[in-house]
N, C-alpha and C positions, 0 to 999 in steps of 0.2 A: 486270571491266574489263581491256582489253587493255593489255599493256606499252606499246604505241604511244600510249596515252591519257595516259601520265604526262607532266606538265609538266616543263620544264627544272628549275624549282625543286624539284620532288619527287625527281627523279633526283639532283640535287646533294646533296640532304639525305640520300638513301640512300647515296651515295657517302661523304659526311662521316661518317655513322654507321658505315659499314663500315670506314673508315680509323681511326676512334677504337678500334673493337673490335680491329683489328689492332695497334694501338699498346699496348693494355693489357698484353699480355705483356712488352713492353719495359720498361714502367714497373715492373712486378713484378720483372722480371730485374734492374733497376738496384738494387733493395733487397738483392739477393743478390750484387752485383757485387764485394763485398770479397773473398770467398773465391774468385773466378774471375779477379782481376786479373792474378795472375802468369801463369796459363795463357794468358790473352788476349795478354799481353806477349810470351810466347814465340811464339805464333802470329803475331803482328804482323809479324815479320821476313819471313816467306815467304808470308803469306796462307794459312797451312795450315788456318785455320778454314773458308774457302770451299773449299780444295782437298781437304778431306776428303770432300766431297760427290761421289758418282759420278753423281747425277741430281738434277734439280729436278722436283717435281710442283707445278704452280701453278694457283691459282684466282684469277679477276680479275673485278672489278665496276667498270664505267666508264661513261662518257657519250660517245656518238658525236655529234659536234657537227653543226650544220646544214650542208648542202651542196647541190650541184646534180647531178642524174642526167640523162643524156641518153638519150632514147628515140627513136631513128630521127629525130635532128635537132631534137626538141622538148625543151626544158629544163624539168625538173620540179624543184620545190623539195622537198628532203627536210628534215623537221624534226629536231630533236635527239631522240635516243632512247637507252634503256639498252643497254649492251653487256656481254655475259657472255662470258668466255674461260676455257678450261681447256687446259693444255699439259703435256707431258712432254718433258724435255730430258735427254739422256744425254751425259755429257762423255767425248769421245774423248781428250781431254787437259785439263789444268786450265783452260786459257784458251779452249776451243772445245767447243761442243756442237752435236749434231744432234737434232731433236726433231720431235714431231707436235703439232698443236693442233686445237681446235674453237672456233669463234666462233658466237654467236647475237646478233642485234640486231633491234629493231623500231622502226618510225618511220612517219610519215605523209607521203605524197607528195601534193604540191599543184600544181595548174595552174589558175589563174584561180579560179573558184568551185568547182572539182571538187577532191575530196580522197579518198584511199584509204589504208587501213591496209596496211602491208607488212612482211613478215618476211624476214630474211636468215640463211641457214644456211651454214657454211663449215667445211671441214676441209682440212688439208694438212700440209706439211713446213716446218721452220724451220732456218735456219743462224744460229748465235749465237756470236760470239766474246765473251770477257769480259775486262774490264780491272779491275785492282785499284786503286781510287782511294785506299784506306787500309786498314788492317787489318780494319775492319768495314764497309767500303763498297765495293761493285763496280758497274761500269757494264756493262750487257749488251745491246747492240744487236742486232737480229735482222731477217733477211730472211725473210718468210713468204710461201709460194706455195701456193695451194690452189684447190679446186673450190668455187664459190659457187652456191647455189641460192636464188633470190629468188621470193617469192610475194606477191601483193597481192589485196585484196578486189575483187570485181566491181562495177563502177559501175552506178547505176541506169540501166536501159534499155540496157545494153551487151549485145551479141550473146553467146549462150550458147557460140558457137564461137570467141570471142575468147580468145586466150592470156593467161592471168594469172599465168604463172610464167615464169622464164627461168633459163638456166645461164650461168655466166661464169667467168673466170679471176680469182681473187683475188691481187692483188699488193700486199703490205703491208710496212710498216716499223714495227718496235716498238723502244722504248728503255726498259729497265728500270733504275732506280736502286735497288739492293738494299742492305738493312741487315741484317747478320748478328746475330741475337739469340743463338743458340747454333749448335752444329754441325749441328743438325737443323732449324733453324727460321729463315726469312728473311721479312721484310716488304719490300715494294717499292712504289715509285710508277712508273707506266708512261705513256708517251705515244707517239704514233705516228699512222699514218694507214691507212686502208683504201682501196684503189682497184680498179677494174675496167677494165683496158684493152680487153678484148674480151668479148663475150658477147651474149646475147639469146635470141630464140625464132624460130619460123617467121614471125612477123608483123613483128618489129622487132629492131633491135639495141639493147642496153642497155649503156651504159658510163658510167663516171665517173672523173673526175681524183681525186687523193688528197684524202680528207676526214679531218680530224684527229679523234682521240679522246684522252681522258685517263682514267686509271684508277688503281686501287690493288689490291694483291694479296697473297697469301701463298704461300710455297713450303715444301714438306716435303722 
């Protein structure tokens, strides 16, 4: 079964299970909190718990919501689909990071009675400031700019010479709400959008306005 065959409910269930798994360590950590309370209190003044990290290595599982993709003036409906993200952010200073990322998503493109499965691959760079909301909570918005490769299945009767893949500019926004479990472990919820202001192939332009996604993840 292709990832694009997953229903919204299936993907939400996976996301829920993933989130619960992420939160298990925080529950276990709470049982040991007594011995760490004094240390956390000292870290709370300066946010040193976050600031002790020189980098974030993140894994993300999410849901890319439905949207519209424009192919040479024709609007295609994109169904919701799973989104997988991995990133590495290096902190040049405690409140600013530069990083690299990789995204993968799949969905179904629909137009009238026609439909085709599609896959989206992307890698690029990210600029991410970080703001401390509390001693153990940080907000980390990000501007993500990358190269995107999109592929789709060939439709019945479609010419063998028709282009079924395209290249494009990925221009995305992400916002992480991070929860510090300890100095080496962070769980977070993430929201944002993926857009493609320019792109296409020899046959047609392929663009789309921002399409929202929601996700949860873990940082090491």
